[in-house]
VEXLO-357939 format. One record per residue (C-alpha): residue in three letters; residue number from 1; x, y, z. Coordinates in steps of 0.001 Angstrom, whole numbers. Example, Ala and Ser with C-alpha at 12.3 -4.5 7.8 and 13.67 -1.06 7.14 Angstrom:
2
aa,i,xx,yy,zz
ALA,1,12300,-4500,7800 .
SER,2,13670,-1060,7140 .
This chain:
103
aa,i,xx,yy,zz
MET,1,-22516,-14675,8655 .
HIS,2,-19753,-14393,6123 .
THR,3,-19937,-15764,2441 .
SER,4,-17062,-17340,729 .
PRO,5,-15012,-14600,-1600 .
PRO,6,-15522,-15284,-5393 .
ASP,7,-12850,-17468,-6652 .
ALA,8,-11863,-14443,-8786 .
HIS,9,-11024,-12583,-5619 .
LEU,10,-8829,-15023,-4170 .
PRO,11,-5453,-14246,-5764 .
GLN,12,-6003,-10359,-4839 .
LEU,13,-6620,-11519,-1083 .
ALA,14,-3591,-13889,-1221 .
ASP,15,-1445,-10854,-2407 .
LEU,16,-2967,-9008,529 .
PHE,17,-1998,-11316,3024 .
HIS,18,1462,-11873,1404 .
LEU,19,2412,-8247,1489 .
LEU,20,1195,-8230,5237 .
GLY,21,3210,-11290,5897 .
ASP,22,6623,-8977,5872 .
THR,23,7062,-7931,9044 .
THR,24,8543,-4470,8192 .
ARG,25,5169,-3384,6320 .
LEU,26,3256,-4966,8930 .
ARG,27,4939,-2772,11702 .
ILE,28,4411,101,9384 .
ILE,29,796,-493,8693 .
VAL,30,301,-933,12479 .
THR,31,1920,2367,13564 .
CYS,32,-364,3902,11041 .
LEU,33,-3588,2667,13004 .
GLN,34,-2807,5236,15348 .
GLY,35,-3585,8080,13080 .
PRO,36,-1815,10093,10620 .
ILE,37,1940,9936,10432 .
ALA,38,4525,11557,8287 .
VAL,39,7253,9037,6672 .
GLY,40,10256,10810,9015 .
ASP,41,8262,10164,12086 .
LEU,42,7393,6407,10669 .
ALA,43,11198,6036,9863 .
ALA,44,12298,7506,13500 .
ALA,45,9533,5568,15531 .
LEU,46,10460,2429,13686 .
ALA,47,14516,2952,13639 .
LEU,48,14058,2469,9296 .
THR,49,15398,4703,6876 .
PRO,50,12838,7321,5209 .
THR,51,13792,5573,1680 .
LEU,52,12841,2113,3214 .
VAL,53,9767,3452,4707 .
SER,54,8682,5169,1338 .
HIS,55,9340,2047,-738 .
HIS,56,6878,-68,1534 .
LEU,57,4055,2551,1931 .
ARG,58,4312,2601,-1940 .
LEU,59,3527,-707,-1789 .
LEU,60,770,-492,957 .
ARG,61,-741,2158,-888 .
ALA,62,-1086,266,-3935 .
ALA,63,-2959,-2335,-2213 .
ARG,64,-5060,353,-478 .
LEU,65,-3971,-590,2743 .
VAL,66,-2879,2912,3652 .
LYS,67,-4215,6365,2379 .
PHE,68,-2251,9562,2516 .
GLU,69,-3118,13375,3035 .
ARG,70,-944,16492,2125 .
GLN,71,-840,18869,4887 .
GLY,72,1457,21751,3673 .
ARG,73,4776,20203,2802 .
HIS,74,3930,17121,4829 .
VAL,75,2422,13801,3448 .
LEU,76,842,11999,6458 .
TYR,77,-349,8403,6012 .
SER,78,-2627,6309,8130 .
ALA,79,-4867,2867,7849 .
ALA,80,-6943,3285,4478 .
ASP,81,-10282,2554,6098 .
ARG,82,-12169,1011,8941 .
HIS,83,-11776,-2386,7103 .
VAL,84,-7852,-2449,7130 .
SER,85,-8113,-1175,10949 .
ASP,86,-10540,-3645,12116 .
MET,87,-9210,-6559,10580 .
LEU,88,-5649,-5905,12019 .
GLN,89,-7280,-5041,15351 .
ASP,90,-9028,-8390,15088 .
MET,91,-5779,-10243,14576 .
ILE,92,-3975,-8509,17041 .
GLU,93,-6767,-9582,19743 .
HIS,94,-6748,-13143,18233 .
ILE,95,-3128,-13758,18970 .
ALA,96,-3285,-12306,22238 .
GLU,97,-6134,-14385,23537 .
PRO,98,-4939,-17441,25606 .
HIS,99,-5453,-20708,23862 .
SER,100,-5413,-24301,24484 .
ASP,101,-3599,-27108,22458 .
VAL,102,-6638,-29141,23209 .
GLU,103,-9435,-29421,20346 .
């Protein structure tokens, strides 16, 4: 059973959903669900420039939706934690479910 978030958390929650409302950022974070990936590889996989990907990753990192780790000269990004990956996987499954317009 889930409880309602305190009113003080609602603006931050709204900001997170607003951040995820951008298709490019959503594509980036969904790609990061597959495991650690470098900026250049993200850019190539999504047909975006590395500069644009870096810009969006900064926003996603600030919101604690992605994390990074250094491996030599490379910086690899992945989903920040299980909460982020579970939420996105649940929503992907939700929209893939057959639905009826009958209430």
